[in-house]
C-alpha positions in Angstrom: -2.9 -27.7 4.8 -5.9 -29.7 3.7 -8.2 -26.9 2.8 -11.3 -29.0 2.2 -10.9 -30.8 5.6 -10.4 -27.4 7.4 -13.5 -26.0 5.7 -15.6 -29.1 6.6 -14.5 -28.9 10.2 -15.1 -25.1 10.5 -18.6 -25.3 8.9 -19.4 -28.6 10.6 -20.3 -30.4 7.4 -19.1 -33.7 5.9 -15.9 -33.6 4.0 -17.7 -35.1 1.0 -20.1 -32.2 1.0 -17.2 -29.7 1.0 -15.4 -31.6 -1.8 -18.5 -31.6 -4.0 -19.2 -27.9 -3.4 -15.6 -27.0 -4.1 -15.7 -29.0 -7.3 -18.8 -27.3 -8.5 -17.5 -23.8 -7.6 -14.2 -24.6 -9.4 -16.2 -25.6 -12.4 -17.7 -22.1 -12.5 -21.1 -22.7 -11.0 -22.6 -19.9 -9.0 -23.7 -20.3 -5.4 -27.5 -19.9 -6.2 -27.2 -22.5 -8.9 -25.5 -25.0 -6.7 -27.9 -24.4 -3.8 -31.0 -24.8 -6.1 -30.0 -27.4 -8.7 -27.1 -29.4 -7.2 -28.5 -30.3 -3.8 -28.0 -34.0 -4.5 -24.3 -33.4 -5.0 -23.7 -31.2 -1.9 -26.0 -33.0 0.5 -28.5 -30.1 0.4 -26.2 -27.4 1.6 -28.1 -24.1 1.6 -27.1 -20.7 0.3 -25.7 -19.4 3.5 -23.4 -22.4 4.1 -22.3 -22.4 0.5 -21.4 -18.7 0.7 -19.5 -19.3 3.9 -17.7 -22.2 2.2 -16.9 -20.0 -0.8 -15.5 -17.2 1.4 -13.3 -19.6 3.5 -12.2 -21.4 0.3 -11.0 -18.1 -1.2 -9.4 -17.0 2.0 -7.5 -20.2 2.6 -6.3 -20.5 -1.0 -5.0 -16.9 -0.8 -3.3 -17.8 2.5 -1.5 -20.7 1.0 -0.5 -18.6 -2.0 0.9 -15.9 0.4 2.8 -18.5 2.4 4.5 -19.7 -0.8 5.3 -16.2 -1.9 6.8 -15.2 1.4 8.8 -18.5 1.6 10.2 -18.0 -1.9 11.1 -14.4 -1.2 13.0 -15.2 2.0 14.7 -18.2 0.4 15.8 -16.0 -2.5 17.5 -13.8 0.1 19.2 -16.8 1.6 17.6 -16.1 5.0 15.2 -19.0 5.3 15.7 -21.2 8.3 13.9 -24.4 9.2 12.3 -22.7 12.2 11.1 -19.8 10.1 9.8 -22.1 7.4 7.8 -24.1 10.0 6.4 -20.9 11.5 5.3 -19.6 8.1 3.7 -22.9 7.1 1.7 -23.1 10.3 0.4 -19.6 9.9 -3.4 -19.4 10.2 -4.0 -15.8 9.0 -2.8 -13.9 5.9 -0.8 -11.5 8.1 1.1 -14.2 10.0 3.6 -15.2 7.2 4.7 -11.6 6.8 4.9 -11.1 10.5 7.0 -14.2 11.0 9.4 -13.2 8.3 9.7 -9.6 9.7 10.4 -10.9 13.2 13.2 -13.2 12.0 14.8 -10.6 9.8 15.0 -8.0 12.6 
């Protein structure tokens, strides 16, 4: 999943704005700092948009981590099928990878 593209689409901002904001966040800058002093880098994204971006970034990164954890666990058990792997990788919420694996094991 292209997390930055997904965030840009969800928040209706340009991909370049999302990329710049994510880079600044990953460098340890705070949302208020980015909103006030890095407007040129983010295309003038305001506090609210930056907070929403941060929340979605955190959620989507956690989702990707969870997908990988669930896939590794099922593969370790020798029960990973192509169909199950596809369903888990396409999951859009943090609950879906677990639900998919539970359905297939039952």
